[in-house]
Structures are given as C-alpha cells and as structure tokens.
Steps between C-alpha positions, in 0.01 A plus 500: 500500500727436794868434464460187707231350255727577215792332659308182560439454118697212349740591234306347219219741541430877478294640774236723330222712634140452402362816329147397382265203539181441311247211565320391182285243661494287832737267318724743310721805568793689371771707651788721413836560685813706469762366261870498576705629204696186505183307416523411130267272309369409158130534409340159575730399788408413852674520832457366858301742718366468859519597863732452798313254732646413838836632376499287185411582144173349378487537120338382177547575135316790360510659162537882457212682364712814460707548178884526549487884457271563793631650821295276737438123484144368483362146565160336502421225756218263581380465850502152660352497844750247643784563255830548686587810304182639346295486826756754633581690181121593438518714814785721401455886497708791380823534698536120561827327423508232224778284365586518145749245356805634340522249203198517258458197283244341257423352165237746378757699301450617149855385427391141579267500191586487128400796295131494401178659384282527816591461865218339703525554869273248666426504861265440795462694830811666620686336205440835335775662693805423269298603207410841651878554509551379141215707349665822651836421358560652146729209399200265510325687222815526273500129446139428421216617285251442778516441873191330648421480862249218567419513856245250657361539844185364700339828579487834328648683799816286469579657163771702674663772292221506249463871515876558479514281185194647334498866610842602626755321276341627163549858634849449638741768387766256387327178444159607379570480122635149523225389722230632269658344208600168632349395834189272502324447829293182539353463846268211579295391808401144586242536770310826441326664208750689277529567122781226476443183704673166530833348550761598236565130408136465404510829305811392311341164420181641365654791325321760714834658607572603141148633445526710823847643408461514124835333468623197306499156670818405690777391275827358646682628191414861545343555852668494846328423842586578862307310779458598853228349733406232727657156465196360328482780259874469404472123459170533277654785291826312459334193375280697264784701353732202456213320336506790251868476438632769733835435675595616850790749523716587808784725593749318277294394201235742357185327350133566429361501850612542867321453831574612860492227764539737794146576634398629846253259663563566866 
C-alpha cells in the first residue's frame, strides 16, 4: 500500500488492505480486510465501506460479518452489474485498498431489545451479515434461552456461511458450548428444492416455522425479533409483527423488535 494512496484517504475513513475474497455465486461474494486497532464496533452494527474512485470516496452501508473480537473485518456483498460501487467492488483482490468508515452505527443491537425468551434473527440475502456478528458474540447468548437464525434466500448456493454456522461454530473453542445449547439455524430457499422452502412470512402465517424449529409461536410478551433484508421483506415483516402486537425499538427506547434500514442495493 503506497504512502501516496494512504495520504489521499479522507479523514472519515480507514484505509485497509484486502486479505481474502470468496465468490459464493455470480451474484454474491465476501471479503476480509485488515482492521485498524482504533476501529471499534458492537455486534450488529454497520459502517460505510467502499473505494476511492477518481479521487473521491464511493461508499455504501455494509454490516460487519465479523464479531467485535476478530482481528480482521469481513463483509458480504451482492454484485450489481451497473451498480456504482458493487460493479467495482466485486473485482477486488488481496492487496487492494478499501475504505472503512470510522463510525459504525445501527439499530440491530441486543441492548435495543427488552429482555426475553427467544431471539429471532430474521433475514434475507446479505441481511445475514449483522447476525453472523451477533451469533459470535457471547453477550447475545447470555440474554436469551434460544437464538434463531432464520435466513431465506433464492438459491441453495446463496446460503452463505451455512457451513460456518452448522460445522465450525459448534466446535469453536470458546463459543461451542453456547452454540450447541442455544443456537437454532433455520435456512430456507424459495426457488430451488431444499428441505425448508418458502418465504418466512408464509411460514409464520401457516405455523410451519414453528414446526421446522420445534419452538413455540412468536409471542410479543416473551420473544424478541431482529429484521434485516430487502425493503419489501422489512415492510412485510414489520406489518406482520406489529399485527401480532410487537413494538419497534430503537437506540433510545428498547422494545420487542428492531429492524435495519441500511441495505446495499448498488
């Protein structure tokens, strides 16, 4: 990384070096980069990330997949052929320079929820990212009896991090016991054959979600929900939950569910 490149980075960003890139599908990839010691965040937060383009920062909001204790930062991203940022970002390789915002923010924080029985993490596509951070934070498990990751995608290959959740985390030296005792993984696919199929709104309405997980139906008095997905998913789930009596929380007033509005589409 040249000194000239570092000097051109605006003060609002860290300049970090890409260390690893993995392409899950032709529409989805993940990458890791170095992490400045001054970069502090809470599980569930997002920050602005991007590239320098023609001498100016081109950035979008991305949630951290990595937990707060990891030495590197990891992010998943969609690939949009004509997207101003993703059309460029999808071509990064190890050694490239990326911009990482210095001020992580977000509403998907355990502290924005009231104490409860089960924590449902409901997401579509790359909306899984903040929940990957949360399920690798011991604090998440201390506050709930069960933590359920309900991840819905179009194609089986888009179930990014499936192996990490089902194989690696249960064997993790520090988290393994918590994961085996409390974590429930409920992946679903909408456009290909898979053991669990269909949108989560439909599976909640029919009760299939509870049969699939072996858990009691959602109860606003006891259960807590986090949402992260497309605008349509967030809107549908918000209406469904509020119809059941759930109340939206935020950074000043904890309640029974929270959602993240920042979502990368370009």
